[in-house]
N, C-alpha and C positions, 0 to 999 in steps of 0.2 A: 566897472568898466568890461568892456566884453571882451570874450577871449577875441583870439585872432586863432586863425582855423587855413590852415597851410596847404596847399598843394602843388605838385612840378606838374607842369599839365602844358605841355609844350605845341600839340599839334602832331598830328603824323602817328612816327613810331611813340614818341613820349606824351601818352595819352590813356593817362590812369581812368576818367569818366567816359570819354570818347571811344576807349576801345572798349567799355566794359555795352554790351547792348541793355542791361538791367539798367540804366539811364538815359533817357529822352533826351539826346542834347546831337546836333548835328555835328558829323562825323567832319573832321578839318587834316585835308590830305597833307601830303611831308611839306614840312617850313622849307625845306632845300628845292623843292617842285614849286612851294611861293617866290621864293629869294629868287629862283632863274627866270623867274619873267620878266622882273626889273617893273614888274604892278606895284604901288605904292600902296594902290588900292588895294591889290588884294591880302597884300601883309597885313593892313589895317583893319581891314572887313575881317582878314582872320581873330585877329587879337581883339576885335570888337565880339567874336560870336564866341569864344572861350571865355572870355571878360563875362561875359552875359551869363552861358552857363553856368558857370562858377560859383555866381552871385543868387544864383537860382536855388544851389544848395545849400548855399549858406557859407561859403569859401568866403574868404576877405583881401588874402594876399596869394596871387601866381608867382611860383618861384622858377620861372622858366624864364630861362636868360633872354637879355634882350641883343644876344649877338653872337652866335655859334661860328667856328671856324674847323671845317671840315679836313682832316689832318690825316685821311685814313690811304 
């Protein structure tokens, strides 16, 4: 049985790998900015990019939320 290696990698401010320049990954912008465009392709592309680089580094589960509410 393979271990499950998890990461909370949402993009933007919540980027453990993406904000660490020791890792060769594409930097994803703020998710609120992507969401405000209303362009579902941008959201899908961001998710695919994050998923791809997490897989590259051996992560099998991303704990990023599927939905956030800005309550600030």
